VEXVEXVEX-371354 format. One line per 5 residues: number of its first residue (from 1); for each residue x, y, z of N, C-alpha, C, O. Coordinates in steps of 0.1 Angstrom, whole numbers, always signed. Atoms other than C-alpha are relative to their C-alpha. Example, Ala and Ser with C-alpha at 12.3 -4.5 7.8 and 13.67 -1.06 7.14 Angstrom:
BEGIN
1> +9,-12,+0,+123,-45,+78,+9,+12,+0,+19,+12,+7  -9,-11,+0,+137,-11,+71,-8,+11,+8,-3,+22,+9
% end
This chain:
BEGIN
1> -11,+9,+0,+1269,-964,-487,+8,+2,-13,+2,+5,-24  -9,-1,+12,+1299,-964,-511,-1,-14,-7,-6,-23,-1  +0,+13,+7,+1304,-991,-537,-13,-2,-9,-22,+6,-7  +12,+2,+9,+1279,-1005,-563,-12,-4,+8,-11,-10,+19  +12,+4,-6,+1243,-1009,-554,-3,-15,-2,-7,-22,+7
6> +2,+14,+3,+1241,-1043,-571,+13,-5,-6,+19,+1,-15  -12,+6,+4,+1271,-1066,-576,-1,-15,-2,-7,-22,+6  -1,+14,+2,+1275,-1100,-592,+14,-4,-1,+23,+3,-7  -13,+4,-1,+1306,-1119,-585,+2,-15,-4,-2,-24,+3  -3,+13,+5,+1316,-1149,-607,-12,-9,+0,-12,-21,+3
11> +12,+8,+0,+1280,-1160,-611,-1,-10,-11,+1,-6,-23  +1,+11,+9,+1276,-1193,-628,-12,-8,+2,-15,-12,+13  +12,+8,-1,+1244,-1212,-636,+0,-10,-12,+3,-6,-23  +1,+10,+10,+1238,-1244,-655,-13,-8,+1,-18,-9,+13  +12,+9,+0,+1207,-1265,-665,+3,-12,-8,+6,-11,-20
16> -2,+12,+8,+1210,-1301,-675,+13,-1,-7,+14,-6,-18  -14,+1,+5,+1247,-1299,-680,+4,+11,-10,+15,+11,-15  -3,-12,+8,+1245,-1267,-701,+2,+12,+8,-6,+16,+16  -4,-13,-7,+1262,-1236,-688,-8,+11,-6,-5,+14,-18  +8,-11,+5,+1238,-1207,-691,+6,+13,+3,+6,+23,-5
21> -8,-12,-4,+1258,-1181,-672,+14,-5,+4,+15,-14,+12  -13,+5,-2,+1295,-1185,-671,+9,+11,+6,+16,+19,-1  -9,-9,-6,+1314,-1165,-645,-3,+15,-1,+6,+23,-4  +4,-14,+2,+1294,-1132,-647,+4,+8,+12,+1,+5,+24  -4,-9,-10,+1310,-1104,-627,-5,+14,-5,-1,+18,-17
26> +7,-12,+5,+1291,-1071,-629,-2,+10,+12,-7,+5,+23  +3,-11,-10,+1288,-1038,-609,-10,+10,-6,-8,+14,-17  +10,-10,+5,+1257,-1015,-612,+0,+11,+11,-3,+8,+23  +0,-11,-9,+1260,-981,-596,-13,+5,+4,-23,+2,-2  +12,-6,-5,+1234,-962,-576,-4,+11,-10,+4,+19,-15
31> +6,-10,+9,+1211,-941,-598,+4,-2,-14,+3,+7,-22  -4,+3,+14,+1223,-958,-630,-11,-7,-7,-19,-14,-2  +9,+8,+9,+1203,-970,-659,+9,-9,-8,+17,-4,-16  -9,+10,+6,+1221,-1002,-671,-8,-8,-10,-18,-14,-7  +6,+9,+11,+1212,-1019,-704,+6,-14,+0,+18,-15,+2
36> -4,+13,+1,+1215,-1056,-707,-4,-6,-14,-16,-9,-15  +4,+4,+13,+1216,-1068,-743,+8,-12,-5,+17,-16,+2  -7,+12,+6,+1226,-1098,-764,-10,-8,-8,-22,-6,-7  +9,+8,+8,+1212,-1124,-788,-9,-9,+8,-6,-11,+20  +9,+10,-7,+1184,-1148,-778,+9,-12,+5,+17,-17,-3
41> -8,+11,-6,+1198,-1175,-755,+13,+4,+6,+21,-4,+10  -13,-5,-6,+1226,-1153,-742,+0,-1,+15,+11,-1,+21  +1,+1,-14,+1214,-1157,-706,-5,+12,+7,-4,+13,+20  +4,-12,-6,+1199,-1123,-700,-11,-2,+11,-10,+3,+22  +11,+2,-10,+1166,-1134,-683,+5,-9,+11,+0,-6,+23
46> -5,+9,-11,+1184,-1161,-664,+8,+9,+10,+7,+6,+22  -8,-8,-9,+1207,-1134,-650,-10,+8,+10,-7,+9,+22  +9,-7,-9,+1177,-1114,-637,-7,-10,+10,-9,-6,+21  +6,+10,-9,+1162,-1146,-623,+9,-3,+12,+4,-6,+23  -10,+3,-11,+1194,-1152,-603,-1,+12,+10,-1,+10,+22
51> +0,-12,-9,+1193,-1116,-589,-12,+0,+9,-11,+3,+20  +12,-1,-8,+1157,-1118,-578,-3,-13,+8,-13,-14,+15  +2,+12,-9,+1161,-1153,-562,-7,-11,-6,-10,-21,+1  +8,+11,+6,+1142,-1175,-587,+10,-11,-3,+6,-23,+0  -10,+10,+2,+1174,-1194,-597,+12,+3,+8,+19,+13,+6
56> -13,-2,-7,+1202,-1198,-572,+12,-3,-9,+11,-12,-16  -12,+3,+8,+1236,-1196,-588,+7,-13,+5,+6,-16,+17  -8,+12,-4,+1257,-1228,-588,+13,+4,+6,+19,-3,+14  -12,-5,-6,+1287,-1207,-580,-1,+15,-1,-8,+21,-9  +0,-15,+1,+1293,-1170,-572,-9,+6,+11,-15,-1,+19
61> +7,-8,-10,+1276,-1143,-552,-7,+12,-6,-3,+17,-17  +8,-12,+4,+1250,-1115,-556,-1,+8,+12,-6,+3,+22  +1,-9,-12,+1252,-1085,-533,-9,+12,-4,-8,+18,-14  +9,-12,+1,+1225,-1058,-529,+3,+9,+12,+2,+5,+24  -4,-9,-10,+1237,-1028,-510,+11,-6,+9,+11,-4,+21
66> -11,+6,-7,+1268,-1048,-500,-3,-12,+8,+6,-18,+14  +3,+12,-8,+1249,-1077,-485,-4,-12,-10,-12,-9,-19  +3,+12,+9,+1247,-1112,-501,-15,-3,+1,-21,-3,+12  +14,+4,+0,+1212,-1122,-512,-2,-14,-6,-13,-18,-8  +1,+13,+5,+1220,-1156,-525,-6,-9,+10,-2,-9,+22
71> +7,+10,-10,+1198,-1183,-509,-12,+6,+6,-19,-1,+13  +12,-6,-6,+1171,-1158,-499,-12,-2,-9,-10,-3,-21  +13,+2,+8,+1135,-1162,-510,-2,+13,-8,+2,+24,-4  +3,-12,+8,+1123,-1138,-538,-7,+11,+8,-5,+22,+7  +8,-10,-8,+1099,-1122,-513,+9,+8,+10,+8,+20,+12
76> -10,-6,-9,+1128,-1115,-489,+9,+10,-7,+12,+20,-2  -8,-9,+8,+1149,-1100,-516,-8,+12,-4,-3,+23,-4  +8,-12,+3,+1120,-1078,-527,-1,+9,+12,-2,+21,+10  +1,-8,-12,+1117,-1066,-491,+13,+8,+2,+12,+18,+9  -12,-7,-1,+1153,-1055,-493,+1,+11,-10,+11,+19,-10
81> +0,-11,+10,+1144,-1032,-522,+2,-3,-14,+6,+5,-22  -1,+5,+14,+1144,-1052,-554,-14,-2,-6,-22,-9,-1  +12,+1,+7,+1116,-1048,-579,+2,-7,-13,+14,-7,-18  -2,+7,+12,+1110,-1068,-611,-13,+0,-9,-24,-2,-3  +11,+3,+9,+1088,-1069,-642,+5,-11,-9,+17,-15,-10
86> -3,+11,+8,+1086,-1098,-666,-3,+2,-15,-9,+12,-18  +2,-2,+15,+1085,-1104,-704,-15,+0,-3,-19,+7,-12  +14,+1,+3,+1048,-1113,-703,-8,+9,+10,-3,+11,+21  +8,-8,-8,+1020,-1092,-688,-4,-8,+13,-7,-19,+13  +2,+6,-13,+1015,-1099,-650,-12,+7,+7,-13,+6,+19
91> +12,-7,-7,+983,-1078,-644,-10,-10,+3,-12,-20,-4  +11,+9,-4,+955,-1095,-626,-13,+2,-7,-18,+13,-8  +13,-1,+7,+924,-1103,-645,-11,+3,+10,-11,-2,+22  +11,-3,-9,+892,-1090,-630,+2,+12,+10,-6,+16,+18  -4,-12,-9,+910,-1060,-613,+1,+12,-9,+5,+11,-21
96> -3,-13,+7,+910,-1024,-624,+15,+3,+1,+22,-3,+8  -14,-5,+0,+942,-1006,-631,+4,+4,+14,+15,+1,+19  -3,-4,-13,+940,-990,-597,+2,-11,+10,+11,-11,+18  -1,+12,-9,+934,-1023,-579,+13,-7,-3,+19,-12,+7  -13,+6,+3,+964,-1038,-597,+11,+7,+6,+20,+1,+12
101> -11,-8,-6,+986,-1010,-585,+0,-2,+15,+11,-3,+21  +0,+1,-15,+974,-1014,-549,+6,-13,+4,+10,-14,+16  -6,+12,-4,+986,-1050,-549,+15,+1,+2,+21,-7,+9  -14,-2,-2,+1021,-1036,-551,+4,+5,+14,+16,+6,+17  -2,-5,-14,+1017,-1024,-515,-2,-11,+10,-2,-8,+22
106> +4,+11,-10,+1009,-1058,-500,+11,-2,+11,+7,-6,+22  -11,+2,-10,+1043,-1060,-482,-1,+10,+11,+4,+7,+22  +0,-11,-10,+1035,-1028,-463,-13,+0,+8,-14,+8,+17  +13,+1,-7,+1000,-1038,-451,+2,-8,+13,+10,-17,+13  -2,+6,-13,+997,-1048,-414,-12,-6,+6,-11,-14,+15
111> +12,+4,-6,+961,-1054,-407,-3,-15,-2,-7,-22,+7  +2,+14,+3,+959,-1088,-424,-15,-4,-3,-23,+4,-4  +13,+5,+4,+929,-1110,-433,-11,+2,+10,-22,+4,+7  +10,-2,-10,+912,-1107,-400,-6,+14,+0,-18,+15,+1  +5,-13,+1,+910,-1070,-402,-9,+3,-12,-18,+10,-12
116> +7,-1,+13,+898,-1072,-438,-14,-6,+2,-24,-1,-3  +13,+8,-2,+871,-1098,-428,-10,+8,+8,-22,+8,+5  +9,-8,-9,+857,-1075,-401,-1,+15,-3,-7,+23,+3  +0,-14,+5,+863,-1043,-420,+4,+10,+11,-3,+20,+13  -5,-8,-11,+882,-1028,-391,+4,+14,-5,+8,+15,-16
121> -4,-14,+3,+890,-991,-390,+15,+0,-5,+18,+8,-15  -14,+0,+5,+928,-999,-394,+1,-5,-14,+9,+0,-22  -1,+5,+13,+921,-1019,-425,-5,+10,-10,+1,+12,-21  +5,-11,+9,+900,-991,-440,+10,+11,-2,+11,+16,-13  -10,-11,+1,+927,-966,-433,+11,-4,-9,+16,+4,-17
126> -11,+5,+9,+953,-988,-450,-5,+0,-14,+3,+3,-23  +5,+0,+13,+931,-992,-480,-1,+14,-6,+2,+16,-18  +1,-14,+5,+925,-955,-483,+14,+5,-3,+16,+13,-13  -14,-4,+2,+963,-949,-480,+5,-7,-13,+12,+0,-21  -5,+7,+12,+970,-976,-506,-6,+6,-13,+1,+8,-23
131> +6,-6,+12,+945,-961,-530,+6,+14,-4,+8,+17,-15  -6,-13,+3,+960,-926,-526,+14,-2,-6,+17,+6,-15  -14,+2,+6,+995,-939,-533,-1,-6,-14,+7,-2,-23  +2,+6,+13,+982,-959,-563,-3,+11,-10,+2,+11,-21  +4,-11,+9,+966,-928,-578,+11,+9,-2,+13,+15,-13
136> -11,-9,+2,+997,-908,-572,+10,-7,-10,+16,+0,-18  -8,+7,+10,+1017,-935,-591,-5,+1,-14,+3,+3,-23  +6,-2,+13,+993,-933,-620,+2,+14,-5,+5,+15,-17  -3,-13,+4,+997,-896,-621,+14,+2,-5,+17,+9,-14  -15,-1,+3,+1035,-900,-622,+3,-5,-14,+11,+1,-21
141> -2,+6,+13,+1033,-922,-653,-9,+6,-11,-9,+2,-22  +9,-6,+9,+1006,-900,-669,-11,-8,-5,-16,-7,-16  +11,+9,+3,+979,-926,-668,-11,+0,+10,-18,-10,+12  +10,-1,-10,+956,-913,-641,-14,-3,-5,-23,-8,+2  +13,+2,+5,+926,-915,-664,-4,-14,-2,-16,-17,-5
146> +3,+15,+2,+929,-953,-667,-3,-7,+13,-5,-19,+13  +1,+6,-13,+924,-959,-630,-11,-10,+2,-9,-21,+7  +11,+9,-2,+890,-975,-632,-3,-9,-11,-13,-16,-11  +2,+9,+11,+894,-994,-664,+6,-14,+4,+15,-15,+12  -6,+13,-3,+901,-1032,-663,+14,+0,-5,+17,+4,-16
151> -14,+0,+3,+938,-1037,-663,+3,-7,-13,+11,-2,-22  -3,+8,+12,+938,-1064,-690,-7,+5,-12,-5,+0,-23  +7,-5,+12,+916,-1043,-713,+9,+11,-7,+6,+15,-18  -10,-9,+6,+946,-1019,-720,+8,-7,-10,+9,-19,-11  -10,+5,+10,+970,-1023,-749,+11,-7,+8,+14,-4,+19
156> -11,+6,-6,+1000,-1045,-742,+10,+10,+5,+16,+8,+16  -10,-11,-4,+1023,-1015,-742,-4,+7,+12,+4,+10,+21  +5,-7,-12,+1001,-997,-717,+1,-9,+13,+4,-4,+24  -1,+9,-11,+1000,-1028,-695,+14,+0,+6,+17,-1,+18  -14,+1,-4,+1038,-1029,-694,+4,+13,+9,+11,+12,+19
161> -3,-12,-7,+1039,-993,-682,-7,+0,+14,-1,+4,+24  +7,+2,-13,+1013,-1001,-655,+8,-9,+9,+8,-6,+21  -7,+10,-8,+1034,-1030,-643,+13,+7,+6,+16,+5,+18  -11,-8,-5,+1064,-1006,-639,-5,+9,+12,+2,+10,+22  +6,-9,-11,+1042,-982,-618,-3,-9,+12,+0,-5,+23
166> +3,+9,-11,+1031,-1012,-597,+13,-4,+8,+13,-5,+20  -12,+4,-7,+1067,-1021,-590,+6,+12,+8,+11,+11,+19  -5,-12,-7,+1076,-985,-581,-7,+3,+12,-1,+9,+22  +8,-3,-12,+1048,-982,-556,+5,-7,+13,+2,-2,+24  -6,+7,-11,+1067,-1006,-534,+13,+7,+5,+20,+2,+14
171> -12,-8,-4,+1096,-980,-531,+13,-8,-1,+20,-9,+9  -12,+8,+2,+1124,-1002,-545,+12,+9,-1,+12,+21,-5  -13,-6,+3,+1161,-993,-547,+4,-3,-14,+10,+6,-21  -4,+3,+13,+1166,-1011,-579,-12,-8,-7,-18,-16,+0  +11,+7,+7,+1141,-1024,-606,+6,-7,-12,+13,-1,-20
176> -4,+8,+11,+1148,-1052,-631,-12,+0,-10,-23,-4,-7  +10,-1,+11,+1129,-1046,-664,+3,-10,-11,+14,-8,-17  -3,+10,+11,+1126,-1075,-688,-8,+3,-12,-20,+1,-13  +6,-4,+13,+1118,-1062,-723,-12,+10,+3,-23,+7,-2  +11,-9,-3,+1097,-1032,-710,-6,+7,-12,-17,+11,-11
181> +5,-8,+12,+1093,-1016,-745,-8,-9,-10,-12,-4,-20  +8,+9,+9,+1076,-1047,-760,-14,+6,-1,-21,+9,+9  +14,-5,+2,+1043,-1035,-775,-1,+15,-2,-12,+20,-4  +0,-15,+1,+1052,-998,-776,+2,+4,-15,+11,-2,-21  -2,-5,+14,+1048,-980,-809,+12,+9,-1,+17,+13,+10
186> -12,-8,+2,+1077,-961,-823,-2,+14,+6,+7,+20,+12  +2,-14,-5,+1061,-927,-814,-2,+0,+15,-2,+11,+21  +1,+0,-14,+1057,-939,-778,+14,-3,+7,+16,-1,+19  -13,+3,-5,+1094,-948,-774,+6,+12,+7,+13,+11,+17  -5,-12,-5,+1104,-912,-768,-6,+3,+14,+1,+7,+23
191> +7,-2,-13,+1078,-909,-740,+5,-10,+10,+7,-7,+22  -5,+11,-9,+1091,-942,-725,+14,+4,+5,+17,+2,+16  -13,-5,-4,+1126,-929,-726,+0,+10,+11,+7,+9,+21  +1,-11,-10,+1116,-898,-707,-5,-6,+14,-1,-1,+24  +5,+6,-13,+1097,-920,-681,+11,-7,+7,+12,-5,+19
196> -12,+7,-7,+1128,-941,-674,+9,+10,+6,+14,+8,+17  -9,-10,-6,+1149,-910,-669,-7,+7,+13,+0,+9,+22  +6,-6,-12,+1123,-895,-645,+0,-10,+12,+2,-6,+23  -1,+9,-11,+1122,-927,-625,+13,+0,+7,+14,+0,+19  -13,-1,-5,+1159,-925,-621,+3,+13,+7,+7,+14,+18
201> -4,-14,-5,+1162,-887,-616,-9,+4,+12,-4,+10,+21  +10,-6,-10,+1130,-880,-595,-2,-10,+12,-5,-6,+23  +2,+10,-11,+1127,-913,-575,+13,-6,+5,+13,-13,+15  -13,+5,-4,+1164,-922,-573,+1,-15,-1,+9,-22,+6  +0,+15,+1,+1157,-958,-585,+10,-4,-11,+11,+2,-22
206> -9,+6,+9,+1184,-978,-602,-7,-9,-9,-15,-17,-5  +7,+8,+10,+1172,-995,-634,+9,-9,-8,+20,-5,-12  -8,+9,+9,+1185,-1026,-652,-10,-5,-10,-20,-12,-6  +10,+5,+9,+1167,-1034,-684,+6,-9,-11,+16,-5,-17  -2,+8,+12,+1168,-1062,-709,-8,+6,-11,-20,+8,-9
211> +8,-6,+11,+1158,-1047,-742,+6,-3,-14,+18,-3,-16  -4,+2,+14,+1159,-1056,-779,-2,+12,-9,+3,+12,-20  +1,-13,+8,+1150,-1021,-790,+13,+8,+2,+14,+15,+12  -14,-5,-2,+1186,-1010,-795,+0,+15,+1,+7,+21,+8  +1,-15,+0,+1176,-974,-802,-3,+5,+15,+4,+15,+19
216> +3,-4,-13,+1161,-971,-767,+12,-2,+10,+15,+6,+17  -11,+3,-8,+1190,-988,-750,+11,+10,-1,+17,+15,+9  -11,-9,+2,+1216,-966,-766,-3,+15,+4,+6,+22,+7  +4,-14,-4,+1196,-934,-759,-1,+2,+15,+3,+13,+20  +4,-3,-14,+1186,-939,-723,+11,-6,+10,+11,-1,+21
221> -9,+6,-10,+1213,-961,-707,+13,+7,+3,+19,+12,-7  -13,-5,-4,+1243,-949,-688,+12,-9,-5,+22,-5,-10  -10,+10,+5,+1262,-981,-695,-8,-12,-5,-20,-14,-2  +7,+11,+6,+1254,-1012,-715,+10,-12,+2,+22,-12,-1  -8,+13,-1,+1265,-1048,-708,-6,-10,-10,-18,-11,-12
226> +3,+9,+11,+1265,-1073,-736,+3,-14,+4,+15,-17,+7  -2,+15,-2,+1260,-1111,-731,+0,-7,-13,-7,-4,-22  +1,+9,+12,+1267,-1138,-756,+5,-14,+6,+15,-15,+12  -3,+13,-5,+1266,-1175,-747,+3,+0,+14,+13,-8,+18  -2,+1,-15,+1264,-1168,-710,+12,+8,+5,+15,+7,+17
231> -12,-8,-4,+1295,-1145,-709,-2,+15,-3,-9,+18,-13  +0,-14,+3,+1300,-1108,-708,+11,+2,-10,+23,-1,-8  -10,-2,+11,+1317,-1098,-741,+3,+15,-1,+12,+19,-8  -2,-15,+0,+1314,-1060,-736,-7,+6,+11,-18,+2,+15  +7,-8,-10,+1306,-1035,-709,+6,+14,+0,+18,+16,+1
236> -5,-13,+0,+1308,-998,-712,-11,+10,-4,-23,+7,-3  +9,-10,+5,+1292,-966,-725,-7,-5,-12,-2,-13,-20  +7,+4,+13,+1266,-969,-753,+9,+2,-12,+9,-7,-21  -9,-2,+12,+1291,-954,-778,+11,-11,-1,+14,-16,-12  -11,+10,+1,+1319,-978,-768,-6,-14,-4,+0,-21,-12
241> +6,+13,+3,+1296,-1008,-770,-5,-1,-14,-3,-11,-21  +4,-1,+14,+1281,-997,-803,+11,-3,-10,+8,-8,-21  -11,+1,+10,+1315,-997,-819,+10,-11,+4,+20,-13,-2  -8,+11,-4,+1329,-1028,-802,-1,-11,-10,-12,-16,-13  +1,+10,+11,+1339,-1054,-829,-6,-13,+5,-13,-19,-3
246> +6,+12,-5,+1329,-1083,-807,-15,+1,+1,-23,-9,-3  +15,-3,+0,+1294,-1068,-802,-6,+0,-14,-16,-6,-16  +5,+0,+13,+1290,-1061,-838,-1,-14,-6,-11,-17,-13  +1,+13,+5,+1298,-1096,-847,-10,-9,+6,-17,-17,+0  +8,+9,-7,+1279,-1114,-820,-15,+4,+0,-24,-4,+1
251> +14,-5,-2,+1248,-1092,-819,-5,+10,-10,-14,+8,-18  +4,-11,+9,+1245,-1059,-837,+1,-4,-15,-8,-1,-23  -2,+4,+14,+1259,-1073,-869,-10,-10,-5,-15,-9,-16  +11,+10,+4,+1234,-1102,-869,-13,+8,-2,-21,+4,-11  +12,-8,+2,+1206,-1077,-864,+0,+8,-13,-10,+8,-20
256> -1,-8,+13,+1218,-1055,-893,-2,-9,-12,-8,-6,-22  +1,+10,+12,+1222,-1086,-916,-15,-5,-1,-19,-6,-12  +13,+5,+1,+1187,-1098,-907,-9,+11,-6,-18,+8,-14  +8,-10,+6,+1172,-1064,-915,+2,+1,-15,-7,+4,-23  -4,-1,+14,+1191,-1063,-948,-7,-12,-8,-12,-10,-19
261> +6,+11,+7,+1178,-1098,-957,-15,+2,-1,-21,-1,-12  +14,-2,+0,+1142,-1089,-948,-4,+11,-10,-15,+10,-16  +4,-11,+10,+1143,-1058,-970,+2,-4,-14,+0,+3,-24
% end
């Protein structure tokens, strides 16, 4: 299809009389890595919550592949090809890394609880297929050796990468990443940069990431959208955004002043 893969049209959201998103209009192209940055309270996570169906907009529309998804349940939106990770770790306690990844295939299983209870052949076949796909996903992210370890025993940064792999296993068209680089050491950022590019280039997945690690955003993103007080104040290439006076004042300038004060 032509046109943007994901489109927001005049999206407005408010809570308790406070406008959190104010007329957001945004197009994200197919195969794009889009950065979403801005100061705390700018509305970034709320925007992702609107896209994945957690918060319906008070006004406006959200289109995925040209079709409106407003009013649909998060599970139905996920079935249309939308994946999501969150700011905090969402791995299941008591499960290995491999088992956590296999949960990402629950939408595609057909046997159900009855088949599982009686250990039917169709259920066993589905489990074997799910395990094979989960192991393949771990190989893709370079973490195959962690398959049998408890998921929550990994470092926080490793858990975030596992969560991305679990999202990818569902074969999404677009994945929303909420601060995926949290917990990653500086020497791991370059590896993570390469992983995001491989996800886009080898799997054809469109990525939208909220991230406070500006170095990562400017290096890996094709375009960057900047929010401040619920509005888009800039949208363009990393170089254009980096040098935008409004962005420097509202966000980047504050970060630089904070670093100077801390030093």
